[in-house]
N, C-alpha and C positions, 0 to 999 in steps of 0.2 A: 632472572631473564630480563633484558631490555626490550625496549619497544621495537627497535630494528630487527631482533632477531625473531619477535614475536610475530611482527608482520612479514618478514622473510619465509616464513614457514606457511603461510596460508595458501591455499589451494583456490582455483578457479571458481569453485563454488562457493566460496567465502566472498569474494570479490563480487560475484553476481548479487549476491544476497546483499552486500554492503552497497552497491549501486542501486539496488531497488530501494535500502532503507532512505539513503540520501533523496532519492526521488519521491519516497514518500513523503519526506519533511517538507519537499517544495509543494506536492499536493495538499499537505494538511494545511500549509501557510495560504495557499490559494483558496481552498475550502473556507476556511475562518475569515479569509478577505471578502469573499464573493459570495457566501452561501445566503446572505439575507434577502438578495435580489435574483438570484440563479435557481432558487428551490421554489416550486410552487407555494402559494399561500398556505396551505394547508400545512406544509412540511418547513417550516422557517427554523427548526432546530438542527442546522447544518453541522453544529458544534459536535453531534455525535459522531458523523463521519470523520471530522477532523480528529477528535480523540482515539476512534478505531486505528486511524492512519499514524498515531503516534507511538501506539503501543510497539509494533514491530520495530522500531528505532531503538528501543530501550532493550528489547529481547536481543536484537543484533550486537547491541554493544556489549550485554553480558556474555554472548557467546564467543566475544573474541577473546576474553579472557580464559573462558571456561570451553574448550572444544569438544564437540559432541558428534557422533557420527551423522546423525540425521538432522543437523541445526536448521537446515531449510524448511523442515516440516513446521514448526511452529508458525514460520513465516506465511507459508501458503495458507493455512488457518485463518490467520489473522488478516490477509488480506483477500481471502473468501469472505470473510465476516463483513470486511469495509465493502467489497463489491456488493454483498446481499443488502447492506444498508443503503447503498446508493440506489439498487434496483428498486428497494422500496419506497424511495424518496422522489423519484422522478417519472413515474407514469403520467401524472398530470399534464407536466410541461409538453410530454410526448403526445397525448392525445389533444391538446390544445395545438399543437404545430399541425399535426395532420388534419384536425378538423377545422382549421384555420379560424379559430377563436382565442379570444383571450380572456377565458373565463376563470382559471385559477391562477393565472400570473406565471411568472418563472421566466426563466430564458433557455429555450430549447438548447441552443449552441452549448452553453456553460454546463447543461447536465449531460449532454453528450461528451463534453470534454471530462467531465467526472467520470463518466463510465468507461470511456477508451483508457483515461489515466490509470484508472485502479485496476483494469482488465490487464494492462500492460505490466503492473505490478504483480499480480497473480503469476502471469505466464514467465515473467522473469525469476520469481522463487520457485516455480516448478521446475523451470531449466536449471535453478541452482541445485536442485535434489539430485540432478544426475552427474554432478562434478565432485572432486574429493574437497573437503573443507580444509583439510591440513595436507602439504606435500609429504610428511613423514609418516603419515597414518598412524599416530598417536592419539587418542581420543579419552575422555574421562569415561565415557559412555559408549 
C-alpha cells in the first residue's frame, strides 16, 4: 500500500487528531522556548509540559500505519495529562496577577496561553473520538 492510498482512506477523526498533533508540536516548541520566563519561579521545569505534548505526536504517527477503532483515546489521555501538568504549574502566576504582586514571577498571559492551547488540544482530541478514523471501517483492533 502506498502513501496516497493510506491517506485517502483516513476519516474525519484521523484528520482532527492529526491537526491536534501538529498544533501540539507547535505548543511544545512554544513551551520549550518560553517556559523559563513564563512559568513562576517555583516551576521553571517547563520541559515536562513540552515532553508530555510531544508524546501524542509519536502516538499519532504510529496510529497512521496501524489503524485502531478508538485511536483518539490515547491522545485524549495524553493531552489531559498535559493539561493537568499545566494546571499544576501556573497557580502562582494566576495568584500574583489577581493579587497585584510579583512575588513568584512568571507571565500570566503566557500561562493562560499554555492553558488555553492545551485545553483546545483536549477538546479537539475528544471531538476526534466521535468521528471515524478510516473511511472503509477496517481496523486492526
